[in-house]
A tleap script that builds the chain and sets N, CA, C and O, in Angstrom:
source leaprc.protein.ff14SB
mol = sequence {
  NMET ILE LYS PRO GLY ASP ILE ALA VAL LEU
  ARG SER GLY GLY GLN PRO MET THR VAL VAL
  ALA VAL GLU GLY GLU GLU ALA ARG CYS MET
  TRP MET SER GLU GLU GLY GLU LEU TYR ARG
  GLU SER ILE PRO LEU LEU ALA LEU GLU ARG
  LEU GLU GLU GLU ASP GLU ASP GLU ASP ASP
  ASP ASP ASP ASP GLU ASP ASP ASP ASP THR
  GLY CASN
}
set mol.1.N position { 0.677 -1.283 -0.110 }
set mol.1.CA position { -0.140 0.055 0.048 }
set mol.1.C position { 1.117 1.387 -0.156 }
set mol.1.O position { 2.273 1.469 0.258 }
set mol.2.N position { 0.437 2.132 -0.817 }
set mol.2.CA position { 1.389 3.345 -0.890 }
set mol.2.C position { 0.687 4.224 0.145 }
set mol.2.O position { -0.525 4.193 0.357 }
set mol.3.N position { 1.562 5.004 0.763 }
set mol.3.CA position { 1.372 5.898 1.840 }
set mol.3.C position { 2.097 7.092 1.629 }
set mol.3.O position { 3.024 6.971 0.828 }
set mol.4.N position { 1.912 8.363 2.190 }
set mol.4.CA position { 2.706 9.743 2.357 }
set mol.4.C position { 3.961 9.277 2.845 }
set mol.4.O position { 4.046 8.529 3.818 }
set mol.5.N position { 5.101 9.767 2.089 }
set mol.5.CA position { 6.390 9.598 2.297 }
set mol.5.C position { 7.168 8.393 1.762 }
set mol.5.O position { 8.335 8.116 2.039 }
set mol.6.N position { 6.368 7.740 0.980 }
set mol.6.CA position { 6.682 6.752 -0.015 }
set mol.6.C position { 7.548 7.053 -1.070 }
set mol.6.O position { 7.312 8.223 -1.370 }
set mol.7.N position { 8.545 6.542 -1.884 }
set mol.7.CA position { 8.896 7.082 -2.771 }
set mol.7.C position { 8.420 5.854 -3.767 }
set mol.7.O position { 8.344 4.679 -3.408 }
set mol.8.N position { 8.109 6.357 -5.107 }
set mol.8.CA position { 7.064 5.661 -5.896 }
set mol.8.C position { 7.434 6.029 -7.417 }
set mol.8.O position { 8.167 7.016 -7.480 }
set mol.9.N position { 7.144 5.541 -8.482 }
set mol.9.CA position { 7.321 5.536 -9.993 }
set mol.9.C position { 6.237 4.750 -10.564 }
set mol.9.O position { 5.764 3.704 -10.119 }
set mol.10.N position { 5.872 5.463 -11.720 }
set mol.10.CA position { 5.178 4.925 -12.516 }
set mol.10.C position { 5.273 3.376 -13.105 }
set mol.10.O position { 6.312 3.037 -13.673 }
set mol.11.N position { 4.278 2.530 -12.976 }
set mol.11.CA position { 4.475 1.068 -13.455 }
set mol.11.C position { 5.088 1.181 -14.895 }
set mol.11.O position { 5.811 0.213 -15.131 }
set mol.12.N position { 5.013 2.038 -15.876 }
set mol.12.CA position { 5.674 2.352 -16.980 }
set mol.12.C position { 6.808 2.852 -16.892 }
set mol.12.O position { 7.573 2.942 -17.851 }
set mol.13.N position { 7.102 3.300 -15.561 }
set mol.13.CA position { 8.736 3.791 -15.778 }
set mol.13.C position { 8.735 5.324 -15.506 }
set mol.13.O position { 7.703 5.992 -15.564 }
set mol.14.N position { 10.183 5.932 -15.149 }
set mol.14.CA position { 9.852 7.399 -15.063 }
set mol.14.C position { 10.630 7.850 -14.145 }
set mol.14.O position { 11.310 6.936 -13.679 }
set mol.15.N position { 10.831 8.828 -13.687 }
set mol.15.CA position { 11.569 9.533 -12.444 }
set mol.15.C position { 10.959 9.070 -11.351 }
set mol.15.O position { 9.802 8.694 -11.537 }
set mol.16.N position { 11.513 8.954 -9.936 }
set mol.16.CA position { 10.993 8.437 -8.693 }
set mol.16.C position { 10.431 9.915 -8.368 }
set mol.16.O position { 10.889 11.044 -8.548 }
set mol.17.N position { 9.014 9.319 -7.707 }
set mol.17.CA position { 8.731 10.826 -7.010 }
set mol.17.C position { 8.136 10.247 -5.826 }
set mol.17.O position { 7.616 9.137 -5.707 }
set mol.18.N position { 8.337 11.448 -4.699 }
set mol.18.CA position { 7.776 11.381 -3.689 }
set mol.18.C position { 6.529 11.520 -3.259 }
set mol.18.O position { 6.232 12.715 -3.285 }
set mol.19.N position { 5.459 10.700 -2.786 }
set mol.19.CA position { 4.090 10.749 -2.552 }
set mol.19.C position { 3.812 11.306 -1.276 }
set mol.19.O position { 3.934 10.758 -0.180 }
set mol.20.N position { 3.446 12.393 -1.523 }
set mol.20.CA position { 2.844 13.655 -0.091 }
set mol.20.C position { 1.363 13.310 0.345 }
set mol.20.O position { 1.058 13.476 1.526 }
set mol.21.N position { 0.501 12.873 -0.491 }
set mol.21.CA position { -0.636 12.368 -0.002 }
set mol.21.C position { -1.238 11.420 -0.765 }
set mol.21.O position { -0.702 11.169 -1.845 }
set mol.22.N position { -2.417 10.719 -0.404 }
set mol.22.CA position { -3.217 9.870 -0.777 }
set mol.22.C position { -4.618 10.293 -0.472 }
set mol.22.O position { -5.140 10.523 0.619 }
set mol.23.N position { -5.047 10.336 -1.529 }
set mol.23.CA position { -6.944 10.842 -1.237 }
set mol.23.C position { -7.681 9.788 -2.316 }
set mol.23.O position { -7.698 9.924 -3.539 }
set mol.24.N position { -8.182 8.886 -1.669 }
set mol.24.CA position { -9.148 7.821 -2.388 }
set mol.24.C position { -8.219 7.303 -3.189 }
set mol.24.O position { -7.201 6.887 -2.636 }
set mol.25.N position { -8.289 7.233 -4.177 }
set mol.25.CA position { -7.423 6.215 -5.588 }
set mol.25.C position { -6.631 7.335 -5.890 }
set mol.25.O position { -5.916 7.071 -6.857 }
set mol.26.N position { -6.483 8.308 -5.529 }
set mol.26.CA position { -5.151 8.985 -6.101 }
set mol.26.C position { -3.960 9.482 -5.130 }
set mol.26.O position { -4.234 9.822 -3.979 }
set mol.27.N position { -2.637 9.519 -5.612 }
set mol.27.CA position { -1.766 10.043 -4.918 }
set mol.27.C position { -1.346 11.149 -5.205 }
set mol.27.O position { -1.140 11.170 -6.419 }
set mol.28.N position { -1.061 12.252 -4.661 }
set mol.28.CA position { -0.168 13.530 -4.622 }
set mol.28.C position { 1.095 13.353 -4.858 }
set mol.28.O position { 1.778 13.104 -3.865 }
set mol.29.N position { 1.671 13.408 -5.965 }
set mol.29.CA position { 3.408 13.138 -6.078 }
set mol.29.C position { 3.891 14.350 -6.353 }
set mol.29.O position { 3.395 15.171 -7.125 }
set mol.30.N position { 5.061 14.480 -5.587 }
set mol.30.CA position { 6.192 15.660 -6.207 }
set mol.30.C position { 7.430 14.826 -6.753 }
set mol.30.O position { 7.660 13.676 -6.379 }
set mol.31.N position { 8.250 15.560 -7.729 }
set mol.31.CA position { 9.397 15.301 -7.867 }
set mol.31.C position { 10.196 16.420 -8.807 }
set mol.31.O position { 9.658 17.422 -9.278 }
set mol.32.N position { 11.641 16.030 -8.989 }
set mol.32.CA position { 12.512 17.344 -9.643 }
set mol.32.C position { 12.549 16.322 -11.173 }
set mol.32.O position { 12.591 15.091 -11.186 }
set mol.33.N position { 12.521 17.122 -12.237 }
set mol.33.CA position { 13.075 17.030 -13.157 }
set mol.33.C position { 14.676 16.991 -13.211 }
set mol.33.O position { 15.458 17.379 -12.343 }
set mol.34.N position { 14.958 16.416 -14.469 }
set mol.34.CA position { 16.426 16.530 -14.633 }
set mol.34.C position { 17.115 17.834 -14.726 }
set mol.34.O position { 18.256 18.203 -14.446 }
set mol.35.N position { 15.900 18.510 -15.283 }
set mol.35.CA position { 16.263 20.130 -15.235 }
set mol.35.C position { 16.113 20.826 -14.112 }
set mol.35.O position { 16.125 22.053 -14.217 }
set mol.36.N position { 15.968 20.322 -13.013 }
set mol.36.CA position { 15.667 20.916 -11.872 }
set mol.36.C position { 14.236 21.460 -11.375 }
set mol.36.O position { 14.104 22.311 -10.495 }
set mol.37.N position { 13.250 20.879 -12.030 }
set mol.37.CA position { 11.994 21.684 -12.063 }
set mol.37.C position { 11.238 21.048 -11.231 }
set mol.37.O position { 11.111 19.843 -11.450 }
set mol.38.N position { 10.649 21.526 -10.265 }
set mol.38.CA position { 9.641 20.850 -9.662 }
set mol.38.C position { 8.280 20.661 -10.078 }
set mol.38.O position { 7.611 21.635 -10.421 }
set mol.39.N position { 7.782 19.432 -10.080 }
set mol.39.CA position { 6.663 18.738 -10.540 }
set mol.39.C position { 5.459 18.518 -9.475 }
set mol.39.O position { 5.883 18.346 -8.332 }
set mol.40.N position { 4.339 18.494 -9.580 }
set mol.40.CA position { 3.217 18.328 -8.272 }
set mol.40.C position { 2.126 17.350 -9.716 }
set mol.40.O position { 1.701 17.878 -10.744 }
set mol.41.N position { 1.973 16.149 -9.375 }
set mol.41.CA position { 0.676 15.826 -9.698 }
set mol.41.C position { -0.032 14.622 -8.916 }
set mol.41.O position { 0.527 13.703 -8.318 }
set mol.42.N position { -1.239 14.832 -9.053 }
set mol.42.CA position { -2.045 13.713 -9.043 }
set mol.42.C position { -2.210 12.608 -9.773 }
set mol.42.O position { -2.422 12.791 -10.971 }
set mol.43.N position { -2.166 11.404 -9.339 }
set mol.43.CA position { -1.862 10.074 -10.185 }
set mol.43.C position { -2.608 8.983 -9.388 }
set mol.43.O position { -2.526 8.781 -8.177 }
set mol.44.N position { -3.304 8.360 -10.239 }
set mol.44.CA position { -4.015 7.182 -10.060 }
set mol.44.C position { -3.296 6.098 -9.394 }
set mol.44.O position { -2.498 5.502 -10.117 }
set mol.45.N position { -3.396 5.695 -8.150 }
set mol.45.CA position { -2.738 4.510 -7.388 }
set mol.45.C position { -2.166 3.415 -8.376 }
set mol.45.O position { -1.015 2.978 -8.386 }
set mol.46.N position { -3.527 2.959 -9.451 }
set mol.46.CA position { -2.886 1.964 -9.923 }
set mol.46.C position { -1.985 2.084 -11.112 }
set mol.46.O position { -1.563 1.102 -11.721 }
set mol.47.N position { -1.695 3.371 -11.430 }
set mol.47.CA position { -0.561 3.604 -12.381 }
set mol.47.C position { 0.643 3.551 -11.202 }
set mol.47.O position { 1.690 3.712 -11.827 }
set mol.48.N position { 0.861 3.442 -10.194 }
set mol.48.CA position { 2.089 3.727 -9.068 }
set mol.48.C position { 2.519 2.616 -8.616 }
set mol.48.O position { 1.613 1.902 -8.185 }
set mol.49.N position { 3.772 2.095 -8.529 }
set mol.49.CA position { 4.367 1.021 -7.681 }
set mol.49.C position { 5.509 1.932 -6.775 }
set mol.49.O position { 6.111 2.950 -7.117 }
set mol.50.N position { 5.565 1.227 -5.584 }
set mol.50.CA position { 6.252 1.989 -4.235 }
set mol.50.C position { 7.985 1.074 -4.675 }
set mol.50.O position { 8.203 -0.102 -4.965 }
set mol.51.N position { 8.613 1.878 -4.583 }
set mol.51.CA position { 10.152 1.536 -4.684 }
set mol.51.C position { 10.147 1.132 -3.147 }
set mol.51.O position { 9.476 1.688 -2.278 }
set mol.52.N position { 11.134 -0.081 -2.944 }
set mol.52.CA position { 11.056 -0.805 -1.894 }
set mol.52.C position { 12.691 -0.528 -1.521 }
set mol.52.O position { 13.704 -0.738 -2.189 }
set mol.53.N position { 12.499 0.047 -0.131 }
set mol.53.CA position { 13.843 0.770 0.860 }
set mol.53.C position { 14.852 -0.632 0.778 }
set mol.53.O position { 16.007 -0.448 0.393 }
set mol.54.N position { 14.512 -1.727 1.061 }
set mol.54.CA position { 15.506 -2.651 0.926 }
set mol.54.C position { 16.165 -2.799 -0.197 }
set mol.54.O position { 17.059 -3.615 0.026 }
set mol.55.N position { 16.208 -2.338 -1.614 }
set mol.55.CA position { 17.018 -1.856 -2.582 }
set mol.55.C position { 18.005 -1.181 -2.154 }
set mol.55.O position { 19.124 -1.641 -2.381 }
set mol.56.N position { 17.900 -0.062 -1.506 }
set mol.56.CA position { 18.948 1.118 -1.090 }
set mol.56.C position { 19.743 0.357 -0.004 }
set mol.56.O position { 20.933 0.668 0.037 }
set mol.57.N position { 19.379 -0.472 0.788 }
set mol.57.CA position { 19.874 -0.827 2.320 }
set mol.57.C position { 20.803 -1.857 1.486 }
set mol.57.O position { 22.007 -1.828 1.738 }
set mol.58.N position { 20.239 -2.938 0.323 }
set mol.58.CA position { 21.060 -3.757 -0.104 }
set mol.58.C position { 22.526 -2.933 -0.742 }
set mol.58.O position { 23.666 -3.274 -0.427 }
set mol.59.N position { 22.276 -2.073 -1.459 }
set mol.59.CA position { 23.411 -1.642 -2.205 }
set mol.59.C position { 24.307 -0.851 -0.920 }
set mol.59.O position { 25.377 -0.430 -1.360 }
set mol.60.N position { 24.146 -0.615 0.269 }
set mol.60.CA position { 25.028 -0.394 1.336 }
set mol.60.C position { 25.813 -1.517 1.922 }
set mol.60.O position { 26.995 -1.546 2.263 }
set mol.61.N position { 24.745 -2.579 1.969 }
set mol.61.CA position { 25.160 -4.010 2.639 }
set mol.61.C position { 26.725 -4.339 1.626 }
set mol.61.O position { 27.897 -4.619 1.877 }
set mol.62.N position { 25.968 -4.127 0.526 }
set mol.62.CA position { 27.106 -4.835 -0.486 }
set mol.62.C position { 28.557 -3.657 -0.508 }
set mol.62.O position { 29.640 -4.028 -0.963 }
set mol.63.N position { 28.408 -2.660 -0.114 }
set mol.63.CA position { 29.753 -1.810 0.131 }
set mol.63.C position { 30.553 -2.452 1.410 }
set mol.63.O position { 31.777 -2.586 1.431 }
set mol.64.N position { 29.905 -2.728 2.188 }
set mol.64.CA position { 30.056 -3.151 3.768 }
set mol.64.C position { 30.970 -4.401 3.323 }
set mol.64.O position { 32.116 -4.561 3.744 }
set mol.65.N position { 30.439 -5.114 2.579 }
set mol.65.CA position { 30.703 -6.738 2.558 }
set mol.65.C position { 32.451 -6.291 1.369 }
set mol.65.O position { 33.566 -6.769 1.584 }
set mol.66.N position { 32.156 -5.478 0.436 }
set mol.66.CA position { 33.564 -4.893 -0.318 }
set mol.66.C position { 34.705 -4.759 0.852 }
set mol.66.O position { 35.834 -5.248 0.820 }
set mol.67.N position { 34.171 -4.039 1.799 }
set mol.67.CA position { 35.055 -3.192 2.774 }
set mol.67.C position { 35.797 -4.797 3.441 }
set mol.67.O position { 37.017 -4.955 3.499 }
set mol.68.N position { 34.969 -5.669 3.812 }
set mol.68.CA position { 35.552 -6.783 4.599 }
set mol.68.C position { 36.396 -7.811 3.765 }
set mol.68.O position { 37.125 -8.679 4.247 }
set mol.69.N position { 36.128 -7.516 2.154 }
set mol.69.CA position { 36.710 -8.823 1.298 }
set mol.69.C position { 38.290 -8.013 1.647 }
set mol.69.O position { 39.233 -8.650 2.116 }
set mol.70.N position { 38.358 -6.762 1.378 }
set mol.70.CA position { 39.770 -6.138 1.276 }
set mol.70.C position { 40.627 -5.942 2.664 }
set mol.70.O position { 41.689 -5.343 2.837 }
set mol.71.N position { 39.903 -6.564 3.473 }
set mol.71.CA position { 40.909 -6.481 4.957 }
set mol.71.C position { 40.775 -5.760 5.733 }
set mol.71.O position { 41.233 -5.879 6.870 }
set mol.72.N position { 40.015 -4.687 5.258 }
set mol.72.CA position { 39.866 -3.215 5.916 }
set mol.72.C position { 38.775 -3.400 6.905 }
set mol.72.O position { 38.402 -2.452 7.597 }
savepdb mol mol.pdb
quit
């Protein structure tokens, strides 16, 4: 379930967006374009998928494992 504070993307791809509110069947999202422009849009929940925080944690864990392999 998507909730405020989650990072989400369109199921079809695109920029990561921050969910700022969920109202009924829509999420209000904010994101920055590559040019640095701020966008705000209401998007149907069916079109979004939440990015798992575990993905970021796994990347951090991989870095730690690399340090252990080098003897540091």
